[in-house]
N, C-alpha and C positions, 0 to 999 in steps of 0.2 A: 394393716400397718398401725403404728402408734401415732398419736397426735403430733409428737415431736417429728416423726418422719414426714407426716403430712405438711408440717410447717416448713421443712426443708425443701419440699417441692413447691409450695405456694409462694414462698418468699421471693421467687424470681418472676412471678406472674406480672407484676407491675413495677416499674422502675422510676428513678428520678431523672428528669430531663435536665440537661445543662441549659438553664434558662437565662444565663448571663446576667443575673441580678446581683451576683457577688463578684466584684472585680478581682481577677487573677485566680479565682478558685476553679479547680479542675475536679469534676465529679469522677469518682473512682469507677473502675470497670464493674465491680459487683453492684454498685448502685445504679449504673446505666442499664443493666440487664433488664429486659422486659419481654418475656416470651409471649405476652398478649399484645405487644406493641402499643400498650397504653402507659401513660405517665401521670403521676399524681398531680403535677401542676396543671394538667389539662382539665381537671375536674372542678376547680374553683379558683377564682382570681386571687384569693388570699394565700393560697398555697404556693409560696415562692421560697427559693433557697434563702433569699435575703431576710424575709420575715422570720423564717425558722432560726437562722443564725442570730438575729437580733434578740430572739426570745429564749434561746437555749441558755442553760445556767452557767456555762463555763466561760469565764472572762478571757478575752483575747484568744479564743479558740483557734488552733492552727488547722491546716488543711486536712491532715491525717485524722485528727480528733473529730473534726466536723464530718468527715466522711463516715467515720465510725458511728457518730451520733445519728446520721441519716439512715444508715443501715440498721441501727438498733430501732429506729422508729418503724421501719418496715417490719422487722421481726415482731415487735410488740403488736402492731396492727393485725398481723396474721394470727398471732397467738390469741388475741382477743376474739377474732372472728371464729376460730375453731372452738374456743371455749364457749362462746355464745351459742354455737350450733350443736355441738356434741357434748353429752354428759359422760360418755364412756371414754376409756383410754385407748380403745382400738376401733378402727373403722375398716370397712371392706377395701382391700388393696385396689380393686378395680375402679373405685369411685373417681379418683383424681385423673385416671387415664382416660376414662370414658367421658366424664363431665369436666374437662379441664377448665372451662370458662365459668363454671357455676359460681365460683367464689369471687370473681373479679370485681363485680359491683360492690359487694359487701366490703372487701378489702379497701377499695378506693374510698368509699364513704366513711369507713372507720378512720382512715387517715385524715380526711377532712375534719372530722370531729376532734381527733386527737390534737392536730395542729391548731385548730381554732381555739380549743381550750387552753393550749399553750400560750397563744397570743392574748386571749382575754385574761388569763391569770397573770401573765407577765405585767400587763399594764396596771394591774391593781396592787400587786404585791411588792414591787420594788421601788415605787415612787417615781419611776421614770415614765413619762408620757410618750411612749414610742408611737402610738397611734391615736388618732382623734377619737373623741367619744362617739362621733357619728359613725366612724368606721367600725368600732367595736360593737355599737348598737346594731348596725346592719348585719354584721357577722353573727351576732347572737340571734337575730331574727332569722337569718338563713338556716341556722342550725336547729333551732328549737320551735319554729313556728308550726302551727297546725293549719291544715287546709279545711275550711268549713265544708261540711257535707261530703267529705272525701269518699265515703263509702257509697254515696249515691251518684257519683260521677261516672258516666258510662265510657267516656273517652279513655282509650288505652294509655294515654300519656298523663293520666290524672296524677300518677305518682310524682311527677315533676312539680306539682303544685304544693307538695308536702315539704316540711323542713327536712334537713339532712338527717337528723336523728330519727325522724319518723320513717324516712325512706330506708335507713339502715335496718330498722326493725322489720320493714316490709321485705327487704332482701333476705334477712335471716329466715323469715317464715317461708319464703319462696324456696330457699335451699332445703329446709326441713320437709316441705311438701314433696319436693323432688326425690329426696333420699329416704323419706319415710318418717315414722314417729321416733324421735330421738330418745324419748323417755325409756323405751325398751330396746335401745340401740336402734337397729334398722332392719327391715326386711326388704332386701334389694334383689332384683332380678337383673343380673348382668351376664352377658355372654351365655345365656341359657342356664345359668346356675342360680338356684334359689339360695340366698344367704339367710341362714336360720339364726335369729338373734339369741336363741337358747344355747347355741354352740359357737360363740364368737371367735374361737380359735381355729375353727374348721373353715378356713378361707383360702382362696387361691391368690 
C-alpha cells in the first residue's frame, strides 16, 4: 500500500474525546472514532479541546470549522509518523493488519508534541498571555527534558522518565526494529511470505 493509504487506515486509530472543556461544542463523529479505544486527551493534561481552540489561528471559529481543524491535526500527526518511520512510498499491505497497534504510541506522542508547540508558540507570537509562564515552562520541560543515564536504567518503565520528544524517538526506533531496516524499505515475514525489498511491488 502507499503511505497515503496507510494514513487513511491509521487516522482512526486514536480519536478526540468530548472532554466538555468547550461549552456547547459537539465533537463530530469522525473525530470521535477510535479503533484503539484511546483518546488524545488521555495522554497529557495540556491536551484539551479548550486549549486547542484558544490557540488555533482562526478567530471566532465555529463548530464545523473547529471539527475540521481537529481532524486535520489527526491527519498531520499520522502523516508525520509515517514520514518519520518510512522513507519509501510503499509498504507491505500486511503490516497494518497484523500490527494494528504498532503506531498508536507514536501517533499519540506526536499529537502531544504538535499541540504543545501550538500552545507554546501561541503565547509568544500574538502578545496574548493565555497561559502562565509556569504552565508553559512545565509543558516545555515535559516535552524536551532528558532523563539522566536513561540507557543505564534497567526498569522497563524507564521510558516514562524521558521527555515526550525523546519517547517519540524511542517509539519510532521501536517501530523500525519491528518492521526492519527502513533505509532499504523492509524485509518482513508475514503470513509465511518473505517480503523482498528488491521487489517492492511484488506484495500481497
